[in-house]
PAGUPA-951925 format. One record per residue: residue in three letters; x negated, y, z negated of N, C-alpha, C in turn; residue number from 1. Coordinates in steps of 0.1 Angstrom, whole numbers, always signed. Layout:
N
(node 'ALA',(X,Y,Z),(X,Y,Z),(X,Y,Z),NUM)
...
//
This chain:
116
(node 'MET',(-495,+276,+434),(-504,+265,+431),(-499,+252,+436),1)
(node 'LYS',(-507,+244,+442),(-504,+231,+447),(-501,+221,+436),2)
(node 'ASN',(-490,+214,+437),(-488,+203,+427),(-497,+192,+429),3)
(node 'LYS',(-503,+187,+419),(-512,+175,+420),(-504,+163,+421),4)
(node 'VAL',(-506,+155,+431),(-499,+143,+434),(-507,+131,+427),5)
(node 'GLU',(-500,+124,+419),(-506,+112,+412),(-506,+100,+421),6)
(node 'ARG',(-517,+96,+425),(-518,+84,+434),(-523,+72,+426),7)
(node 'SER',(-514,+63,+422),(-518,+52,+413),(-519,+39,+421),8)
(node 'ILE',(-515,+38,+433),(-516,+26,+440),(-528,+26,+450),9)
(node 'GLN',(-536,+16,+449),(-548,+15,+458),(-545,+5,+469),10)
(node 'ILE',(-551,+8,+481),(-550,-1,+492),(-564,-4,+496),11)
(node 'HIS',(-567,-17,+497),(-581,-21,+501),(-580,-28,+514),12)
(node 'PHE',(-590,-25,+523),(-592,-32,+535),(-606,-32,+539),13)
(node 'ARG',(-610,-41,+547),(-624,-42,+551),(-626,-37,+565),14)
(node 'VAL',(-638,-30,+568),(-641,-25,+581),(-656,-29,+583),15)
(node 'THR',(-660,-29,+596),(-673,-32,+599),(-682,-19,+596),16)
(node 'GLN',(-695,-21,+597),(-704,-9,+595),(-701,+2,+605),17)
(node 'LYS',(-699,-3,+618),(-696,+6,+629),(-683,+14,+627),18)
(node 'GLU',(-673,+6,+623),(-660,+12,+620),(-661,+23,+609),19)
(node 'TYR',(-668,+19,+598),(-670,+28,+587),(-676,+41,+591),20)
(node 'LYS',(-687,+39,+599),(-694,+51,+604),(-685,+60,+613),21)
(node 'THR',(-677,+54,+621),(-667,+62,+629),(-657,+69,+621),22)
(node 'ILE',(-651,+62,+611),(-642,+68,+602),(-648,+80,+594),23)
(node 'LYS',(-660,+77,+589),(-667,+88,+581),(-670,+100,+590),24)
(node 'GLU',(-674,+98,+602),(-677,+109,+611),(-664,+117,+614),25)
(node 'LYS',(-653,+110,+617),(-641,+117,+620),(-635,+124,+608),26)
(node 'ALA',(-637,+119,+596),(-632,+126,+584),(-641,+138,+582),27)
(node 'ALA',(-654,+138,+585),(-662,+149,+583),(-659,+160,+593),28)
(node 'GLU',(-656,+156,+606),(-651,+166,+616),(-639,+173,+612),29)
(node 'SER',(-630,+166,+605),(-617,+172,+601),(-619,+180,+588),30)
(node 'GLY',(-630,+179,+581),(-632,+186,+568),(-625,+179,+557),31)
(node 'LEU',(-621,+167,+558),(-613,+160,+548),(-622,+148,+542),32)
(node 'SER',(-618,+144,+530),(-624,+132,+525),(-619,+120,+533),33)
(node 'ILE',(-626,+109,+532),(-622,+97,+539),(-608,+92,+535),34)
(node 'SER',(-605,+93,+522),(-592,+90,+517),(-581,+99,+523),35)
(node 'GLU',(-583,+112,+522),(-573,+121,+528),(-571,+119,+543),36)
(node 'PHE',(-582,+118,+550),(-582,+116,+564),(-574,+103,+567),37)
(node 'SER',(-577,+92,+560),(-570,+79,+562),(-555,+81,+560),38)
(node 'ARG',(-551,+87,+549),(-537,+90,+546),(-530,+97,+557),39)
(node 'ARG',(-536,+108,+562),(-530,+116,+572),(-529,+108,+585),40)
(node 'ILE',(-539,+100,+589),(-538,+92,+601),(-527,+82,+600),41)
(node 'LEU',(-526,+75,+588),(-516,+65,+587),(-502,+71,+586),42)
(node 'MET',(-500,+82,+580),(-487,+88,+579),(-483,+96,+591),43)
(node 'ASP',(-492,+104,+597),(-488,+113,+608),(-494,+108,+622),44)
(node 'GLY',(-504,+100,+622),(-510,+96,+634),(-520,+105,+640),45)
(node 'LYS',(-522,+117,+634),(-532,+126,+639),(-537,+136,+628),46)
(node 'VAL',(-549,+141,+630),(-555,+151,+621),(-562,+161,+629),47)
(node 'LEU',(-559,+174,+625),(-566,+185,+632),(-580,+186,+628),48)
(node 'ALA',(-589,+188,+637),(-603,+190,+634),(-605,+204,+627),49)
(node 'ALA',(-614,+205,+618),(-617,+217,+611),(-623,+227,+621),50)
(node 'PRO',(-619,+240,+621),(-626,+249,+629),(-640,+252,+624),51)
(node 'PRO',(-649,+257,+633),(-663,+260,+629),(-662,+270,+617),52)
(node 'VAL',(-673,+270,+609),(-674,+278,+597),(-671,+292,+600),53)
(node 'ASP',(-676,+298,+611),(-675,+312,+613),(-663,+315,+622),54)
(node 'PHE',(-654,+306,+624),(-642,+308,+632),(-633,+320,+627),55)
(node 'TYR',(-630,+320,+614),(-621,+330,+609),(-628,+344,+608),56)
(node 'THR',(-641,+344,+606),(-649,+357,+607),(-648,+362,+621),57)
(node 'LEU',(-651,+354,+631),(-650,+358,+645),(-636,+363,+649),58)
(node 'LEU',(-626,+355,+644),(-612,+359,+647),(-609,+373,+641),59)
(node 'TRP',(-614,+375,+629),(-612,+388,+622),(-619,+399,+630),60)
(node 'GLN',(-631,+397,+634),(-639,+407,+642),(-631,+410,+655),61)
(node 'ILE',(-626,+400,+662),(-619,+403,+675),(-607,+411,+672),62)
(node 'LYS',(-600,+408,+661),(-588,+415,+658),(-591,+430,+654),63)
(node 'ARG',(-602,+432,+647),(-607,+445,+644),(-611,+453,+656),64)
(node 'VAL',(-618,+447,+666),(-621,+454,+678),(-609,+458,+686),65)
(node 'GLY',(-599,+449,+686),(-587,+452,+693),(-579,+463,+687),66)
(node 'SER',(-579,+464,+674),(-573,+475,+667),(-580,+488,+669),67)
(node 'ASN',(-593,+488,+669),(-601,+500,+672),(-598,+505,+686),68)
(node 'LEU',(-598,+495,+695),(-596,+499,+709),(-582,+505,+711),69)
(node 'ASP',(-572,+499,+704),(-558,+504,+704),(-558,+519,+699),70)
(node 'GLN',(-564,+521,+688),(-565,+535,+683),(-571,+545,+692),71)
(node 'LEU',(-582,+540,+698),(-589,+549,+708),(-581,+552,+720),72)
(node 'LEU',(-574,+541,+725),(-565,+543,+736),(-554,+553,+734),73)
(node 'ARG',(-548,+553,+722),(-538,+562,+718),(-543,+576,+718),74)
(node 'LYS',(-555,+578,+712),(-561,+592,+711),(-564,+597,+725),75)
(node 'LEU',(-571,+589,+733),(-574,+593,+747),(-562,+596,+755),76)
(node 'ASN',(-552,+588,+754),(-540,+591,+761),(-533,+604,+757),77)
(node 'ALA',(-534,+607,+744),(-528,+619,+739),(-534,+631,+746),78)
(node 'PHE',(-548,+630,+748),(-555,+641,+755),(-556,+640,+770),79)
(node 'GLY',(-551,+629,+775),(-551,+627,+790),(-565,+625,+795),80)
(node 'ILE',(-575,+620,+787),(-589,+620,+791),(-592,+607,+798),81)
(node 'ALA',(-587,+596,+794),(-592,+583,+799),(-582,+577,+809),82)
(node 'TYR',(-588,+568,+816),(-580,+560,+825),(-573,+549,+817),83)
(node 'SER',(-561,+552,+813),(-554,+543,+804),(-552,+529,+809),84)
(node 'LEU',(-551,+527,+822),(-549,+514,+828),(-562,+505,+825),85)
(node 'ASP',(-574,+511,+827),(-586,+503,+824),(-587,+499,+809),86)
(node 'LEU',(-584,+508,+801),(-584,+505,+786),(-574,+495,+782),87)
(node 'GLU',(-562,+496,+789),(-552,+486,+786),(-556,+472,+790),88)
(node 'ARG',(-564,+471,+801),(-569,+458,+806),(-579,+453,+796),89)
(node 'CYS',(-587,+461,+790),(-597,+457,+780),(-589,+452,+768),90)
(node 'GLU',(-579,+459,+764),(-571,+455,+752),(-565,+441,+755),91)
(node 'ASP',(-559,+440,+767),(-553,+427,+771),(-563,+415,+770),92)
(node 'ASP',(-575,+418,+775),(-586,+408,+775),(-589,+404,+760),93)
(node 'ILE',(-589,+413,+751),(-592,+410,+737),(-581,+402,+731),94)
(node 'HIS',(-569,+405,+734),(-557,+398,+729),(-557,+383,+735),95)
(node 'GLU',(-561,+382,+748),(-562,+369,+754),(-573,+360,+748),96)
(node 'MET',(-584,+366,+745),(-595,+359,+738),(-591,+354,+725),97)
(node 'ARG',(-584,+363,+717),(-579,+359,+704),(-569,+347,+705),98)
(node 'ARG',(-560,+348,+715),(-550,+338,+717),(-557,+325,+720),99)
(node 'LEU',(-567,+325,+729),(-574,+312,+733),(-581,+306,+721),100)
(node 'MET',(-587,+315,+712),(-594,+309,+701),(-584,+302,+691),101)
(node 'ILE',(-573,+309,+689),(-563,+303,+680),(-558,+290,+686),102)
(node 'GLU',(-554,+291,+699),(-548,+279,+705),(-558,+267,+705),103)
(node 'SER',(-571,+270,+706),(-580,+258,+707),(-581,+251,+694),104)
(node 'PHE',(-578,+257,+682),(-579,+250,+670),(-565,+248,+663),105)
(node 'ILE',(-554,+253,+668),(-541,+251,+662),(-533,+240,+669),106)
(node 'THR',(-536,+238,+682),(-528,+229,+690),(-535,+215,+689),107)
(node 'ASP',(-529,+205,+696),(-534,+192,+696),(-548,+190,+702),108)
(node 'LYS',(-553,+201,+709),(-567,+200,+714),(-577,+198,+704),109)
(node 'GLY',(-574,+202,+691),(-584,+200,+680),(-580,+189,+672),110)
(node 'SER',(-572,+179,+677),(-568,+168,+668),(-577,+156,+670),111)
(node 'THR',(-576,+148,+659),(-584,+136,+659),(-573,+125,+656),112)
(node 'ASN',(-573,+114,+664),(-564,+103,+661),(-572,+90,+661),113)
(node 'GLY',(-565,+80,+659),(-572,+67,+658),(-579,+62,+670),114)
(node 'SER',(-575,+68,+682),(-581,+63,+694),(-593,+72,+699),115)
(node 'ASN',(-595,+83,+693),(-606,+92,+697),(-620,+86,+694),116)
//
């Protein structure tokens, strides 16, 4: 369970309507409140954008397809029925697709900073 941090000090500053709109949009993109977004930007200089809602479902489906393909490959190889090289290429493609999905949301590509 996460420890609740007591934040007792308030910081006030003024922004223009345009600046507020931009801050609000960037906070929404990251899936954070304006307060949490501002704290992270001020402390770390960057915030990762939230992945699309169905990202984890899609990632799970890709993993499941890869696992099924791996099981199929093992069975077909045991009987010598399939061209294992073709199936291995399919499996490699699935692993590469999964890697690219993860990389696109875990690295700085999905980050938001004060200059974006």
